[in-house]
Phi, psi and omega in degrees: 000121172287131175249141171250186186300327175291318171304311176304315177293326176298313179293325179290317182294319186287327175302320181278324188218076175310328187265010186293147182287163181291322182289320180292320181293320177297322176297316175297331178265349171086045177225155171287161189305317188295304181295330174294315172306312181306309184300315179297316174305319179291318174303314181296314182298326184284350184085006182283334173250117191265341181169179184229143178193167183270146170263116184270132171282091180305322183295334172279337191275301187198157178299142181200172171215140173259141180222134168262143180229122172272134188239139158248138175259161191284322187237123184259068166254160182296325180291324176294319180294310172308314183297317178295310176309310183297324183293324185295339176293332179287346187247105184304327178299335176277101189273340178205148177216131182232133172281144183240147164266147186113210186294317183263150176276322183214156167234132182246137172258122188239128171238123185213176192293315176197188188288323182300316172300325176296316183290324176294325183291315178297316179302314179296325171300304175311307177299335180280001180046052179272005181104358186287111180254320177227147171215156185225123198259136182229100183278135179277128178271329171198147173285137180251312179207145180182156180067029183285168178277128181300158183274077186304313176312310178297312186292331185260358181283166185269355185274000000 
């Protein structure tokens, strides 16, 4: 799909303000509501907009800890990677999982109540024999930057 500057601006605005009304969005990007709505539907249909959601301030919700875990799996076969990835779907505390190239196989983002709960989760993963052979724990001590707007201009530049 070819994107023009207005499409990119729609994505930028929605990334920052997902609850903006269609009329306000149209006004922000300098279009009337109907053409703006048509563009928005095309972006959604093309899969560029995967969904809408709220950013919850977990610090105000409940005590918690965020942990990043670098993971190595025991066996580097396609079946082992598939099995590990399917297993990640079963753990609600694993809020994100990325396959990596390089030294580690995966990086997990885990949110749980405390370090004891985190360790019980890791122990359960080890007991479940999902292929986890080694893991390296990195506890988040404070958020510095996150949930930002992707650098659309950089990603779409010809340079």
